[in-house]
N, C-alpha and C positions, 0 to 999 in steps of 0.2 A: 504493500500500500504506500510505500515511500513515494512522495511527490503527488499523491492523489489528494482529493479534497473530500471531507465529510462536512456537509453544510458549508459554513464559512471558515473551516479549520483546515489548514494545509498540513499534511503529515510530513514530518521531517526525518524522524528516526524511530526505531522501536526501542522501548525501554525494558520491556519484560513481557512474559507470557505466563498464563496460569489456566486453571480449569474453567474459569468464567470467560476468559477471553484474553485480549492483549492490551498493553498500555503503550501508547506512542507519545513521542515528543512532537508537538505541533505548534503552528503559528495561528493565532486568532487574527484573521485578515481584517476584521472590522475594527478591533481595538489595538491592533499591531503589538501584540504581546505573545510571549512564549507560554504555552500551557502544556499540561499533560492530559491526554484524552484516553479514556478507558472504553474499549469497544467490546460489546458482547458478541461472541462469534455466532454466525448465522445458524449453526446447528443447535445452539442453545436457545434460540428464540422460540422454537417449537415447544420447549419445556416451560410451561407457564410458571412453575415454581421458581425456576432459575431467573426468569425475567422479573418476577415479583421481588426476588432477593436483590437483583441488580438495582431496581428502582429503590428498594429499601435502603441500600447502601447510600445512595445519593441523598435521600431524605434524612437518614440518620446523621450523616456527616454535615449536611447543610444546616442542620438545626444547631450545630455547635460552632461557637465563635471563640477560638482560643489560639494563641500563638504557637502551640505545640500540636495542633490538629490541622490536617490539610484542609484548605479552603475549597469548597465546591462552587464553581462558577455557573455551571449549566448542566441540564440533562435534556436529551432530545432524541429524535429519530429522524434519519434522512436516508432515502433510497434503501429502506429496509434494514438500515444499520442503527442499532441502539447504542447510545454512548453517554458517558459522563465526562464533563470537562472540569478539571481541577487545576490548582496552582502547580506550576512546575518547580520541583525542588532540585537545585543544582547540588548534587552530592551522591551518596551511595546508601544502600541499606545498612542497618546495624549489623546484619548477618555478615556482610563483607568487611565491616569496620572492626570486627573483633579479631585480634590476632590469635595465634595458636595457643598461647599461654595466658590469654585473657588481657583485659584492659588494666591500666593502672587504677588503684583504688579511687584516686581523685576523679578520674574519668567515669568510673562506674557510678559514683555518686552524682556527678554532673549530669550524666544522661538519665540516671534513675529518677532524679528529682523532677526533671522535665516530663518524663513518661508518667509519673504519678500525678503531676499537675494536670496533664491531659486526661488521665483516667478520672480524676476527681471531677473535672468539668463534665465529662461524659456521664458519669454516674449521677451527678446532681441533676442532669437533664433526664434521668430515667433510662439511659441507654447503657447496656452492657455490651462490650466489644465482642467477646467470646472467641476471638481468633488472634489474640495478642502473641506475637512472635517476632524475632529479629528481622524476618523478611518483610514484616508489615510496619517497620519503624525506619524512617529515613533519618539520616544524619547529614545535614546540609554542610556545605564547605566551611561555613563559619561556626560549626559545632552545635547548631540548633537542631533539636529533635522535632520530627513531625510524625504524628501517628496517622496511619493511612489504613485503607481497606476495612470499611465497616460492613462488609458483605455478609457477615454472620451476626451483626448486631441484633440484640434482643430488645425490642421496644416493650413498653409496659403492657401493651394489650395484645402481644403476640404469644402464641404457644412456641414450644421448642421447634426450631426449624427442621427442615427435611433434607438437607443436602450435605453429604459427607465430604470433608476435605475440599471445600470449594476453592481454596487457594492453591491446591496441588494440581498436577495435571489431571485431565478429565477423569471423573470417577462416577460410578453408577448411581442413579437416584435411589434413595432409600426411603423408608416409611417414616411417619411422624414419630418423634422421640428418638431418632437414630443419633449416632454419635456425630458430633460436629467439631470443627476446628482441626488444626494440624496436630497430629497425635502427640508428638513429643511435648507439647506445651499445654495439653488439656488438663483441666482440673479433674479430680476423681468423680465429681458429680457429672461433669460432661461425659466422661468415659462410660459412665453407667446410664447415660441418657436421662438423668434426673433433672429436676428444676434447678436452674442456675440463677444466681444474682451477682451483685458486684464483687462478692468474695471469690467468685470463680476467676474473674480477671486478676484478683490479687495473687491467686495461685500461679496463673500463667505468668504474671509479672515476676514472681519468685523464680520461675524457671528461666526467664530472660535474664534476671539479675545474676543467677548462678552462672549462666553462660558468659555474661560480660565479665564476671570476676575470675572465671577459671579457664575459659576457652573451650569448655566441654559442655555437652548437653546434660541436664540433670537426669533425664530419663531417656534411654535409648537402647532398645532391644534389637534382636536380629530380624524381627518382623513386627508388623503392626500389633499383633496379638501380644507378643512378649513385651512390647513397649507399654501397652495398656495394662498388662499385669504388673509391671514395675510401678506405674503411676498409682495403681490401686493398693498394692501390697508392699512394694519395696521402698527403700530409702536411698537417695543419691549418695555417692561417696562424699564425705565431708569436704566442703569447699577448701578448708584450710590445708587439707592434705594435697590438694592440687595446686594451690597458690600459697606458698609459705608466708609471704608478706602480707596476707590479707588481714585487715583489722578484725579482732575477735568480735566486736560489736556488729560489724557488717555480716559476719557469718551467722550471728544470731538472728538478724533481720531476715536473711535468706531462709533459714530453717523455719522461722515462724510463718513466713509466706507459704511455705510448702507443706504445711500440716494438712493431713488428710481431712480432718473434720473442719468444715468452714468456721465453726464457732471458735476455733482456737487460732485462726489466722488473724491478721489485722482486719478490723471490721470496716475500714474505709480507706480509700486511697489518700484522702486528706490527712488522716492521722499518720499513715505510712510516710507521706511526704515530709511531715514535721520531723519524724524520727530520722529520716535520711538527711534533712537539713541540719539537725543536731549533730549527726556524725560528721557531716561536712565541716561544720564549725569546729568540732573537736580535732579533726584531721588538720585543718588549717592552723588552728591554735597550737597544736603539737609541733607542727613544722616550724612555726614562728618561734616557739620557745627553744627548740633545738638550735635554730639559727642564732638566736640571741645568746644562748649559752656558749656557742662556738666563738662568737665575736668577743664575748667578755673574757674568754680564756686568754692565757698568755699568748703573745704574738707567735704565730706559726706561719710557715711558708704556705703559699697558695696551693702547692702540690699536696701538702699534708691536709689542708682543709678539704680539698677535693676528695682525698682518700676517705676522710671521715664522713663526708656527705654521702658516700656510697652506702654507709651503714644506717642512714636515717630511716629508710623505708622499713627495714625489718624491725627497727625499734619502735615504729609507730604503733604496732600491735600492742606492745607493752604500754606505750604512752596512752593509748585509748583505754586500755583496761584500768589504768590508774586514773586517767583523766575523766572517765564517765562520771564518777562521783564528784570530781573537782570542778566540772564545767559550771555548775551553778555557783560555786564559790567565785569563779572568775567573773561571771555575769552579774552577780548580785553583791559584789563588794564584800565578801566575807561571810555571807549567810551560811548557816549550818546546812550541809548537804546530807542527802540520804545515803546510808550504807546498807547494803543488803546482799543476801546470798540468793539461792535459787528461788524462782517464782513458779509455783506449780498448782495444778488443780487440787483442791481439798475434797470437793464432792463433784460428782458428774452424773447425778441421778436425773431421770426424766422430770420435766416440769420445773417449778420454781422452788429453789432453796434460798432462804433469805435470812437476814438478821443474825449473822454469825456472832457468837460470843465465845471467845477462847477462855478456857479455864485459867485460874490464876497461874498454874504451872505450865500452861501452854500445851499440855498433853492431850486435851480433849477439846472438842468444839460442840457447843449447843447451837441449834438452829431450828427454824420453822420450815416445814416442807409440806407440800400438797400431797405427798404420799405416792405410792406406786400406781394408784388409780387416778391420781391428780384430782381428787374430789374434796379434800379438806385439809386445812393447815393444822398440823400437830407439832409438838415439840420432840425433837430427837437429840441424842447425844452420840457423837462418833469419836473413836480413838483416832488421833492424828496419824500415828505411825502405822497402824494395821488397817484402818478403814472400817473396822467393825462398828456397827451402829446399834443403838437401843432406842426404841420408841417409848417415850415417857407418858404421853397423853393420848387419849382415844375419844375424847368428847366430840360430839357432832358439831359443836360451835368451833369457831376459829381460835386457835391458840397461837399467840404471837409474842415477839419481843422477849426471848429468854435472856436471863442475866444470872451469872454465877455469884454465889455468896463468896466473901473473901476467903473462907476456909475450904472452898471447893466442895462442900457437902450438899448444898441445896441450890435449886434454881427457881428464880421468880419469873413469872410470865403473866400475860394479860389474856383474859377471856371475856369478850364483850366489854362490860364496864366494871370488871372486878380484877383484883390482883390475887394470884394464887402462888403458893409455895409447894414444891415437891422435891423429894430426895433426888440427887443426881443419879441414883441407882434405880429410880422408879418407885412405885408404891402409891400410897394414898395421898391425894392432894389436900392442901388446906387453904380455904378461902381466907385471905388476909384482910381485904378491905373492899367494900363496895364504893366505887368512885362516882363522881358526878357524871351524868350522861354524856357520852361522846357521840355526836351525830354521825350518820353514815358519811356525809360529805367531809366532816372534820376528820374522821378516821382515815380518809383517803388522802387528804391534803396535809394532815398533821399526824402522821402515824405515831403510835405510842412507843416510847422508849423508856427503859428502866435502868437505873444504876444503883448499886449498893454503896453505902458508906463503908470506908475501910474497916471500921469496927463492927460492922454487921448489924448495927442498931436501926438503921434507916434505909429506906428506898426513896430515890427521887424519881418522879414520874411526871410526864406532861399531860395536860388535859385542856381541851377547849370547852369552856363553860361560861355561864353568866357570872359576873358582868364582862368577862373577857378571858383570853387564854392565860394560863399560868403554870408554874412549876409547883407541884405538890411534894412535900416530904412526908412519907408514911412511916410510922413506927412498925418495925417488924415483930414487935411483941403484942401491941394492942390493936394495931390496924388503924389507929387514929391518924388523921392527916391535917396538914395546914399548908396554905399557900405561902411560898417564900419569895415569889417574884411579884413585881408590881409594874406590869407593862404600861406604857403610855396609852391613853384612851384611843381606841380605834385600831390598835395593832392587830395584825393578822393572825399570828401564831407565836407560840414559844414551844420549843421541843428539844430533844436530844440532851437531857441533863446528864452530867457526869461529875462525880466527886474526884478531886485530885487525890493522888496516892496517900497524902498525909491527912486527907479529910478536911483540910482547912479552907478549901475553895470549891465552890460549885460552879461549873461551867455549863452554859446552855446557849441555845440559839434564840434570837428574837427577830421577828419579821414585820416590816411595814406592809409588805404585800408578798406575792408569790416569789419575786426575784430580789427583793431588797431585804437582806438579812445580815445580822451582825452576831459576833461572838460576845457573850456577856460573862464576866467573872464576878461572882458574889462570895465574899468571905463568909465563913460559917462558924457558928459556935458548936461546942461539943454536944449540945442538946438538940441539934438539928434546926436551930433558928438562925436567921441571917444576921450578920454583924456588919454594920457600916453600910455605906452606899455601894451599889453595884457599879461595875465599870465596863463600858463597851470598848473592846480593843480592836475592832475593825470598823470600817465604814460600811454603809448600806449599799454596796455596789456589786454584791455577788449573791448568788443563790446557793447558800451553804446548806447541805442536806443533813449531815450528821457530824458528830465529833467524838473523839476518844482521847483520853489523856495518855501521854507517854509515861512509861513506868518511873522515869526520874522526876516527873512533875514539872519539867522545865518548859514544856510546850504541849501542844495537842496536834492530832492528826485530823484533818478535815476532809470531808467529801464535798466537792464544790461542783455544781452543775454549770455548764456553759449555757448560752442562750438558746441552744437547741436541746436535744435529749442526751447529750454526752456529758460525762462528768469525770473528774479525776481526783486523785488524792494529793493533799498538800500538808506541809508542816507549818504550824504557826507557833511562834514563841510568845511568852507572856507579854512581851513588848509590842506585839502586833506584827512582827516581821514574818512575811509569808513566802514560802518557796515550794515549788512543785516537787513531788517525789519522782515522777517520770518513768516508772518501770512498767506501766501498762496503759492501755487506752480503751475507750468504750464508755460504758456506763458503770462506773465504779462507785459503790456506796457502802454504807454500814461498816466502817473500819472498826476493828477490835484488836487490842494488843494484850498479850499475856504479861503478867507482872514479872515473871521470870521466864527464861528460855528464849528471849529475843525473837518472838514470833508475832507476825501481823497477819490477820485474816480480813477479807473483805468480800462483798458480794459483787459479782459481775453479771449485769443484765443484758439481755438481747431483746429488743422490742421492735416490731414491725406493725405500724398502724397505716391503714389504707381507707379509702372512701368508696362506699357502695351506693348503688341505686336499687330501689325496690318500688313496686307498685303500691299506691295508696288506695284507700277505700273509695275515694270520691266523696262528694258532699252528702250522698244518700246511702253509701254502702255500709256494710257491716263486717263481721268477723271473717277472716280468711286464713286458710292453712298456709304455713310458711312456704311450702313447696309451690303454691300458686301465686306467690308474690314476685316471681321473676327477679330474684336477687342476683345482681352481678356487680363486679368490681369495675369502677370507672377511673379511679386514680390509684396507681400502683407504683411504688418505688421501695427501695430499701430504707428510705428516710421515714420520718414521722409526718404523714399527711393527715391533717385533722381539721376540725372546726368548719365543716362544709356549710355554706350559705348559698341557697339558690336565689337568683335575682328575681324580683317581682314579675318581670316579663317572661320568666322561665327559660331564658336563652343562655344564661351564663352561670357559672359556679365560681364563688370565691372560697378560698381555703388557705390555711397556713401550712408551711412545710419548712423543715430544717435541713433541706438538701444542701445548703451552703455552709452548714455547721451551726447556723442560727436561724431563727424563724423570720420569714418574710411572708407577705401576703401574695398569693398567686391567684390568677384568674384563668379559667378554662371555659370551653364550651360546656353546655349542660351535660353532654355525654362524656366529658373528661378529655376531649381532644384539645389541641392547641393550648397546652399548659405553658404558663410563663409568669415570672414574678412581676408585680406592678410596683412593689416597694423595693428600694435598694438602700436601706437605712443602716446596714452594717450590724456588727455583732452586739446586739442588745435584744431584749425580749419584746415581742409584740404579739397581738392576737385579737380575738373576738371580732373578726370582720363581719360587718352587716351592711346591707344595701340600702340606698335611698329609694324612695317610691318610684322614681323614674328610671331606676336601674343604671344610672350614670355615675354614681359616687359611692364610695365605700368608706365607712367610718370604722375605726379600730382603736385599740388602746396600745400604748407603748410605754415600757418601763425606761426611765432614764434618771440618772443622778439620785437614785434611791427613792424615786416617786414614780407615779404613773400619770400620763396625760392622754387626752383624747385627740386623735388626728383624723383628717379626711384626705382622700386622694381620689382622683378621677379613675374610672374603671379602665382607662387605657394607659394609666401610669402618669408620670409627671412628678412635680414637686409636691410632697405632702404638706398640708396646712395644719398647724397646731391650733386646736380649738380651745383647750384649757392650758393654763400655764401657771400652775400653783404647786405648792409643796404638799400635795395630798395624794391619796390613793384613788384616782379617777379611773374607773374600769367599766367593762361590759356595756358599751354604748349601743344605742339603736335609734333609728329615725322615727319621728312622728309621722303619721300617715299623710300629712300635708307637706312633709319635707322641710318644714320651717324650724323644727326643734330637734335637738339631740338629747335623748335621755341617757343618763349614766348613773352609776353608783359611786359614792364617795364617802370618805370618813371626815368630811369637812366639819360636821357637827359633833364629832367625837365618836360616832358609831356609823356603821354603813347604812346610808339612807339613799333614796332616789333623789336625783337632781335633774334639772334640764337647763339647757343653754341654747340660745338662738343660734342658728346655723351661721349667721354672719358675725357672731361674737357678742360680747356683753357680759354682764354679771350673771353667774349661775343662780338658779332659783330652786329652793328646796321643795320637793314634792311630797315626801312621806316623813312621818315622825314616829313610826312604829317599826322601823327596820325594813329595808327593802333592797332588792338586787334583781337584776335580770328583768328589765321592763320591756314590754311590747304593747303597742296599741293594737286593738282589735277593730274589725270592720264596723262593729256596732257601737263605737265610741267609748269603749272601756279601756282602761290601762291595767294590764296584768303585771304582777310582780311576785316575787317569792321572798320568804324569810324562813327562819328556822321553824316556824309554826305551820307553814303550808303555802298554798298558792292563793293569792288575793286579787281582787279587782276593785276598781273605783272609777267613777265617771271621769273622762278626760277633762270635762268642763269644771270639775270640782265636786266634792261630796264625800260621803263616808265610804270606807273600805268594807268589803264583805269577804268572808272566807269562801273560796271556791272549792278547794281540795284540802283536806286536813292531812296533808303529808308533804314532806319536803321534796319537791321535784327538781330543785336546782342541781345541775344545769340541764336536766333531761326533760325539757318541755319546749313546745313550739306552738304558735298560733297559725291557723289557716282557715279562712272563711268564718264560719260560726262554730269552730271546733278548737279544742285544746288537745294537743297530743302530748302524752307524757309516758315516761318509761318507769317500769318497776323491775325489781331484781330477784324476786323470789316467788314464782319462777320468773326468768327473764322474759318480759313481754312489753308490747307497746299498746297503750290504752288510749281511747278517744272519749272525750266529753263533749257532747253537743250542747253548746251554751244556749241555744235557742229553745231546745226541747227538754234539756236536762238529762237526756239519755247518756248513759256511760257504758262502754263495753270494751272488752279486750279485742283489739283488732288482730294481732298476730302474736303467737308465742314462738320465741326463738329456740332453736335446738341447743344453743349455748349462749353465753354472754356476748351477744353480737354488738352491743354498745356498752360503754362503761363510763363511769364518772371520772373523767380525766382532767377536770377543771376547765374544759373548753366547751364550745358548742358541739353537742353530740349529734344532733340531727336537724334537718330542715325540711319543711313541707311546702309544696307548690301551692299557689293560690287556689287552684281547682281541686286540691287534695288528692290528685292522682299520681303524684310522684313524691317519694320520700328519699332523701339522701342522708346517710349516716356514716360516721367513722367507726371503724372496728379495728381492734388490735388483734391481728391474725396470729401473731407469734409473741408470746411472752415467756422467755426462758431465762433462767439464771443459775449460776453455779457459784460455789464458794472457792476462793483462791487463798493460797497460803504463801507468805513470804518468810523465808528462813533468815536467820542472822540479821534481823532488822534492828538498826540503831539510828 
């Protein structure tokens, strides 16, 4: 084809060939630029699946705008030839750039970071590459990486594809679920034709990283079958054995990427990129320190210096091993860094294992687990060394928050609204205290945590109660309790109490709202009463989940959530100095430290939340079986996609997602297509998107500077406009039906009440004085809202409130037409109340907990009541991790 034309593209040279077709260098005669043009060979056109895959590649890649992803210019067909036009990369494939003995560590990291950045962008857009290999990675002449060939890309609404080895020479068509991708770089789940997600690309990237570092393929058999067997069952030769100068920390990254179980790999390309960036920093710092040491030494000849320089690379492995713990010292001006030994799984049972509590000697761990049938949380104790476990409780109610007595003989735990004690060997439970009622919503947003005083006389426990949240100290003898904290009026929660090792200080968390939390220290008397004034040692700029004291009492370990669903572990000293521990990534919560034995345990969670559509009953319909509701997923990614809000005209969907590592507001078509962010406000928290009556504007709340404010933004994007600008907790906004007012909840009066503010601004006006949150105007002129006592309504024009439902439905309720839709949890079902007739009925009963109290908008109903959107957590798993030799 050299010299011929395809449309207005003149073919200049051939660049490569594969099973799908050929890639040529060409000139765009209209724009006078050099391009690459990929042509689907004529014999493949007859295969409709191949042609669909060809078009999919163009669409997948064109949806991504990133400096490390090839840019798609055009897709078309001319004279029976189907083609894709993309940017021309002057360079070579990574496959050809890797020498026989591998790249230098600095180049491995330089290229690896760029590949991770491209994968992170792809994954955030809901696209999994599924054919990552050196042949699909270009290295330009200036050293820039370009990710190409999205021919196997898995989009959010596609099943596993159907064409094996599309980038190899032609191969036969296979059935749905068949093995995809180039065999040597496949993940185990690809090799078994199982469902893949972004973590499959992480495995393939690990194989690429291995090859860059060693010059050898991680998995290579004599045949395709033997290669697949190696991927499923074998382990590659340790990279350090093939490249002696490879930094040890880099080999650990490769090993973690190549773990068979996706749950034990890096969970996101973004986190993996950060790890590689840290290694790059350590490598550069180590080289700089070596150079500085050489310069500072006694004068030596240039020849001797060159001779010594030869030995720097092998020494970098030792430098990294010593420098990993010291990196934060360098970056934080002398902060105490973490020192630790192996990090390993402590439990790997099916379902959720949570709230680990190490025994004082560190030899046992107590935890709450849903059990083998994943039906109920009970308390278990497991030996750390042998893994043998003992079930302590069997009550049908949920048993949570185990805590060891200082002598290691008893365990305290919570069941519903009471504290119980039980022997660590099992036996008869003793009910110690009946506590103030903890509402369902409070138990989810403010989970109970228990801590023993070192002398065993008291338990500290958090409760959400009137007149506000507080920390209680309970006598372990009498069961009597008293509040020891005095939160400011209107505060959101207080939780995670912990006595210092000497018993003289009680630490706990205090929150203004979901994301604005601080660590509080309160000196304590020996009789369990507070002494002096409390002290806040951090600002309200982080969402701190839990805390635990170090055995030496000099500081605490904190679990801190980012503005998405990820969280990490940090060390904070009494002075307030904060440093990350940095040994794991994902959702890390519930740290626990043993008093002796230098062990740290924590819970690692995996959560996948997506958005679904189902049929509604319509204005006149009644109950319907779940199977007849046509439930289907419309927003699917490995991130947290939640808070669906259907526009009043029924054409678009707004939701929040943490695909970028923090939440932004996204808009899509009502069926989930054409997804994209409309806000770009950076790493802070926002949520509660609600539509204006004309479907042109979205209102939402945003956390900033320790407070929350209300914003609006056009449905097409643009610059957000701040509506409130005060130091209060302004949350959960919604529009009035005429679009002139925005309702929101705020603690401006000292407690959470409903307020409204004119769309164009002005002074907010208080609406309720009996507690209120989550307000919506109905079609018949009523304003609905909730509080801890139930669902209420009052005339928009003014008047008395009346109780509509005597149950707390926040945040599981929505209005549509003359109906209130609300969720119940036992059993999980969606109910409807017709406000015009008073009829109340169960519309649909879910086969499992299809929507949950996650603190956000759980579902949305169309104006004609024929469509319901809801968010559902499809996967919630967690295991417990153990860190040895932690100091």
